[in-house]
C-alpha positions in Angstrom: 92.0 17.4 22.8 89.8 19.6 25.5 89.6 18.5 28.7 86.6 18.2 30.7 85.4 20.9 32.5 85.0 18.0 35.8 88.7 17.2 35.5 89.4 20.9 35.8 87.1 21.2 38.4 89.0 18.0 40.2 92.6 19.4 39.6 91.0 22.6 41.6 90.3 20.8 44.4 93.5 18.9 44.2 96.2 22.4 43.8 94.2 24.2 46.4 94.1 20.8 49.3 98.3 21.1 48.4 98.1 24.8 49.1 96.6 25.6 52.1 98.6 24.1 54.9 101.8 26.3 52.7 99.0 29.4 53.4 97.8 28.6 56.7 102.4 28.0 57.4 102.6 31.7 56.3 100.0 32.9 58.0 100.9 31.6 61.8 104.5 32.3 60.7 103.9 36.2 60.3 101.4 35.6 63.8 104.3 34.3 65.2 107.0 37.3 64.2 104.3 39.7 65.1 103.1 38.9 68.5 106.4 40.0 70.2 105.8 43.6 69.3 102.7 44.0 69.6 101.7 45.3 73.7 98.6 45.5 75.1 98.3 49.6 77.2 96.8 49.1 80.7 95.8 52.6 81.9 94.2 54.1 85.2 92.9 58.2 84.2 90.7 61.0 85.3 87.7 61.1 83.6 84.8 63.7 84.6 81.1 62.4 85.6 78.6 63.0 82.7 75.7 64.3 84.3 76.0 68.8 85.0 77.9 68.1 88.7 81.6 68.8 88.5 82.7 65.5 90.0 85.6 64.1 88.7 86.1 59.8 89.1 89.1 57.2 88.0 88.7 54.7 85.7 90.3 52.0 84.0 90.8 51.8 80.1 93.5 49.5 78.0 94.6 49.8 74.7 97.3 48.2 71.9 100.8 49.3 71.1 103.4 48.6 68.7 106.8 48.0 70.1 109.3 50.1 67.1 112.8 50.4 68.5 114.4 47.9 70.5 115.2 50.7 73.7 111.8 50.6 74.6 109.7 53.0 72.3 105.7 52.3 72.1 103.5 54.1 69.1 99.8 53.9 70.5 96.3 55.9 69.5 96.4 59.3 71.9 93.0 58.6 72.6 93.9 55.5 74.7 96.4 57.2 77.3 95.2 61.0 77.5 94.6 62.2 81.1 96.2 58.9 81.9 97.9 59.2 85.6 99.5 55.6 85.3 100.1 53.7 81.8 101.3 50.3 81.9 102.4 48.2 79.2 101.8 44.3 79.5 105.2 42.7 77.3 104.3 39.9 75.8 107.2 36.9 76.9 109.4 35.9 74.2 109.5 32.5 72.5 112.8 31.4 74.0 111.3 32.4 77.5 108.3 30.0 77.4 108.2 26.6 79.4 109.1 23.6 77.8 106.9 21.7 76.7 105.1 24.2 75.7 101.1 25.0 76.2 98.6 26.1 74.5 97.8 29.1 77.0 100.1 31.3 77.4 102.5 33.0 79.8 100.6 36.7 81.1 103.4 38.5 79.7 105.7 41.0 81.7 103.9 44.2 83.0 106.0 47.4 83.2 105.2 51.1 83.7 105.5 53.2 80.8 106.1 56.9 80.6 104.3 59.0 78.1 106.7 60.7 75.6 104.0 62.5 74.0 100.9 62.9 72.3 99.6 64.3 68.9 95.6 64.9 68.9 95.6 65.8 65.2 96.9 62.4 64.4 95.4 60.7 67.6 99.4 59.0 67.9 100.9 58.9 71.1 104.3 57.8 71.5 106.0 55.5 74.7 109.0 54.7 76.6 109.1 51.6 78.5 112.5 51.1 81.0 113.4 48.1 78.9 115.8 46.8 76.1 116.9 44.0 73.7 113.0 44.2 72.8 111.6 42.6 69.6 110.2 45.0 67.1 108.5 46.0 64.0 109.3 47.6 61.6 107.2 50.4 59.3 106.1 49.4 55.6 104.9 52.2 52.9 101.6 53.2 54.1 100.9 54.9 50.0 101.7 51.8 48.4 99.1 49.9 49.6 96.3 48.7 47.2 93.0 48.2 47.6 92.0 44.5 48.3 95.4 43.9 50.1 95.4 41.4 52.9 96.2 42.9 56.2 95.9 41.8 59.7 94.7 43.8 62.3 96.6 43.2 66.6 96.2 44.0 69.6 93.6 43.7 72.8 89.8 43.8 71.7 88.0 44.1 74.8 91.3 43.1 77.1 91.8 40.0 75.0 95.3 40.5 74.1 97.5 38.6 71.5 94.2 38.5 69.2 94.9 39.0 65.5 92.0 39.6 62.7 92.6 39.0 59.1 90.5 41.2 56.2 91.6 43.3 53.1 91.8 46.5 52.9 88.3 48.5 51.8 90.2 51.7 51.0 93.7 53.2 51.0 92.7 56.7 51.6 89.3 57.4 53.1 88.8 61.5 54.4 85.8 60.4 57.3 85.0 64.1 57.3 84.9 66.5 54.7 87.3 69.3 56.7 89.3 66.9 58.4 93.3 66.7 57.6 93.7 62.8 58.3 93.3 60.2 56.1 93.0 56.6 57.2 93.0 52.9 55.8 89.6 51.1 55.7 89.5 47.6 56.6 87.1 44.7 56.7 89.4 43.0 59.6 87.8 42.5 62.3 89.1 45.8 65.0 87.2 46.3 68.2 87.6 48.1 72.0 90.6 47.4 72.9 92.6 47.4 69.5 93.3 50.8 69.2 96.7 51.6 69.1 97.3 48.0 67.9 99.6 47.5 64.1 97.8 47.0 60.5 100.4 44.4 58.9 100.5 43.5 55.4 101.4 40.3 54.2 105.4 40.5 54.6 104.6 41.8 59.0 105.7 45.1 58.5 103.1 47.6 60.3 100.9 49.3 57.2 99.0 51.4 60.1 97.7 52.3 63.6 94.0 50.7 64.1 92.4 53.8 65.4 88.6 53.4 65.6 85.5 51.7 64.0 82.3 53.1 62.3 79.3 50.6 64.1 75.4 51.0 64.6 76.1 48.0 67.5 79.5 49.3 68.8 81.5 46.2 68.0 83.1 45.1 64.3 80.7 45.6 61.5 83.6 45.1 59.0 84.5 49.3 58.9 87.5 50.1 60.8 90.5 52.8 60.0 93.5 52.7 60.9 95.7 55.7 60.3 98.8 54.9 57.7 102.2 54.4 58.6 103.9 57.0 56.6 102.0 59.6 59.1 102.3 57.7 62.3 106.3 57.7 61.4 106.9 61.4 60.7 104.8 61.9 64.1 106.7 59.2 66.1 109.8 60.9 64.8 108.6 64.6 65.5 107.4 63.2 69.5 110.8 61.2 69.7 113.0 64.6 68.8 110.9 67.6 69.6 108.7 66.0 72.6 105.7 67.4 70.1 104.4 67.7 66.1 105.8 70.5 64.3 103.1 72.0 62.2 104.0 74.0 58.7 102.6 76.9 57.4 103.5 78.9 54.2 100.2 81.3 54.1 98.8 80.1 51.7 95.0 78.7 50.6 94.2 76.2 48.0 91.9 73.9 46.2 92.2 71.6 44.2 91.3 71.7 40.4 88.2 69.6 39.5 87.3 69.8 35.5 84.4 72.1 36.4 87.1 74.3 38.1 89.6 74.2 35.6 86.4 75.1 32.5 85.3 77.9 34.5 88.4 79.8 35.0 89.9 79.3 31.8 93.2 76.8 33.6 95.5 75.5 31.5 94.9 72.1 33.7 92.2 70.3 35.0 94.1 69.4 37.9 96.5 70.2 40.5 96.7 72.3 42.8 95.4 76.3 42.5 96.3 78.8 44.8 92.8 80.8 46.3 94.5 83.3 48.8 98.1 84.5 49.5 98.0 85.8 52.9 99.9 89.0 53.3 103.3 89.0 55.1 103.2 85.2 55.0 106.3 83.7 53.9 104.7 82.3 51.1 104.0 86.6 49.9 107.7 87.4 50.8 108.8 84.4 48.1 106.7 85.7 45.4 103.5 83.0 45.5 100.6 85.1 43.9 97.1 84.1 44.0 95.6 82.1 40.8 99.7 80.3 40.5 99.0 75.9 39.8 101.5 74.2 42.2 103.0 71.4 39.7 105.2 70.1 42.6 106.9 70.2 46.1 110.7 69.1 46.7 109.9 67.6 43.2 107.0 65.6 44.2 103.6 65.9 42.1 100.8 67.6 44.2 97.9 66.1 43.1 95.0 67.6 45.4 95.2 70.6 48.5 94.9 68.7 51.1 98.1 66.1 49.7 99.8 69.6 49.2 99.2 71.0 53.4 100.6 67.8 54.2 103.5 68.3 52.9 104.0 72.0 54.2 103.0 70.9 57.7 105.2 67.9 58.1 108.8 70.0 56.5 108.6 72.6 59.1 111.2 75.0 59.9 112.3 73.9 56.4 112.5 75.3 53.0 110.9 73.9 50.6 111.1 74.5 46.3 108.0 74.6 44.9 107.4 74.2 40.6 104.5 76.5 39.6 102.6 77.3 36.6 101.8 81.6 35.7 100.4 82.4 32.9 101.4 79.2 31.3 105.2 79.5 32.2 107.0 77.4 34.8 109.0 78.8 37.8 110.9 77.4 40.6 110.9 79.4 43.8 111.7 78.6 47.1 109.4 79.0 50.3 110.7 79.0 54.2 108.1 77.2 55.6 107.6 78.4 59.5 106.1 76.7 62.5 102.9 76.8 62.6 101.9 78.9 66.1 98.6 77.9 66.8 99.3 74.4 67.1 96.3 73.2 69.3 98.3 71.0 71.9 100.0 74.0 72.9 96.9 74.8 74.7 96.0 72.2 76.8 98.8 73.7 79.3 96.1 76.1 79.6 93.6 73.8 81.0 91.7 75.0 84.1 90.0 71.6 85.1 86.8 71.6 85.2 85.7 74.9 84.9 87.1 74.6 81.1 84.9 72.0 80.4 80.9 72.6 78.6 79.4 69.9 78.2 76.3 70.7 76.6 78.9 71.6 73.4 80.9 68.7 74.1 84.2 70.7 74.4 87.0 71.6 76.5 87.7 75.4 76.4 89.7 78.9 77.7 89.5 82.1 77.6 90.8 84.6 74.6 93.9 86.4 77.0 96.9 86.9 76.9 98.3 83.3 77.5 96.3 82.5 74.5 96.6 85.3 72.3 100.7 85.0 71.9 99.6 81.3 69.8 97.2 83.6 67.6 99.0 86.0 65.2 96.6 86.8 62.7 93.7 87.2 65.2 90.9 88.9 63.6 89.2 89.7 66.9 90.9 89.7 70.2 88.0 88.0 72.8 86.5 84.8 72.4 86.4 81.1 73.5 89.2 78.9 72.5 88.2 75.3 72.0 91.6 73.4 73.4 89.9 69.3 72.7 86.7 67.9 72.5 84.9 65.7 74.1 82.3 64.7 72.2 81.2 65.7 68.5 78.1 67.5 68.1 77.8 68.8 64.6 75.7 68.3 62.4 76.4 69.7 59.1 80.5 69.1 57.3 82.0 71.5 59.1 83.6 70.1 63.0 84.7 72.1 65.5 88.3 71.3 65.9 91.1 72.2 68.7 92.4 75.6 68.4 88.6 76.8 66.5 88.0 80.6 68.6 84.4 80.9 69.4 83.2 84.6 69.0 79.6 83.9 69.1 76.1 81.9 69.9 72.6 82.1 67.9 74.5 86.4 67.0 75.8 86.9 70.8 78.8 87.9 71.5 81.3 85.9 73.2 84.4 87.5 75.6 84.8 84.7 77.2 83.8 81.3 79.5 81.5 83.2 81.5 79.8 84.8 78.5 79.3 81.3 76.5 78.1 79.6 79.6 75.0 82.7 79.6 75.0 82.6 76.3 74.0 78.7 75.9 72.1 78.6 79.4 68.7 78.5 78.0 69.0 76.0 75.3 67.9 72.4 76.4 69.3 69.0 75.1 68.8 68.5 71.5 68.7 72.6 70.6 70.7 73.5 67.6 73.3 76.5 67.9 75.6 78.6 65.4 78.6 79.2 66.2 80.2 82.0 64.7 83.9 80.4 65.0 87.7 81.6 63.4 89.6 79.5 62.6 93.6 80.2 60.7 92.2 83.9 60.2 88.8 83.1 58.8 85.2 83.7 60.2 82.8 80.5 59.6 79.5 79.2 60.8 79.2 75.8 62.9 76.3 74.0 64.0 75.7 71.4 67.1 73.4 69.8 68.3 73.2 70.5 72.5 73.5 68.0 74.5 
């Protein structure tokens, strides 16, 4: 007997009415479990004025963080605590500490001093430590197991409103915002606003799958395009900062590209996917291990390599380790063991060389230092031994796909040779706001041009 559509509709409504309270209760339980591990970060910092006057003023800021160890380690964003003179964490009051009967208005929590253990600007992750014990913690989940459309919850203190939560889905599991950016992000439509930065993005089980980092917005507020650093990257950065105080990134001295069907056809490659070695730097670890131009990387430590970015990430995560490559060379599979050396030009090391206001080049949106006897040892394969090193960015003024990055060395401005900071200032002093300049930069031994709009 065929059941009328009307009866099916009524049954669906009755079933939904029975299910929604259960679903709501599950959400409430998830929030109750997660909130105690989410803190508000309060920061006092020094900031340079926006105009040309070299004045410095005090400013306050706030963000969010996730407690990841019972003895007081907290993960947040580097940009939340960068240049901070004082950092405090507002730890939520525990349920068992709340007064009974319970009020809708929660206690303010406990405000404690926090110490910066270390930060990594390349991933925008920082680790803090508070002098507390037996704290409620959040656990890292596996961000590589995320699926598009999966339910996620963003916790934090948007606009200073602590203990807020929003819900959404994973819009993309791996979004590369810029083509030359080594970072990928989880994109979500869960509402994220200023102040959410550093807070956890959790899955339906309460596991941290990301750290909320930034949004794309025309209005300055949430428009459903938020980005979180994947938990697998965050976990690696957290562990390295706890152990070493900074992130050690590896290199082996190769340049690679992702094999596309077009590249495979043009070069008559035996497969149309994977990673092709384009260059092997003389004297590098890869050259010493026998890696050759034209090799196809199949696996690294048994893990299939699908694209060039994946290869780069797996190399930098294994600094000071020996890894095993399986390569395909002229139709024959080979195994090679390669020593991964620590990358010497780590951008975070450059920050120690900054000289206050003298290092600020506001027209280009950078903090810079001279390529001198202190900086040169960080660059073992320099093409030129004079110039200006980009130590940090104060704004992104790039107008094409290639952007400036910490560690870049500026050699020329519109064909005018730059040998030091004074020369850089002379080279740009005649430009007006909105003018376009071409900087010749050196990055990892390669020369390139970056187009910037003068601020």
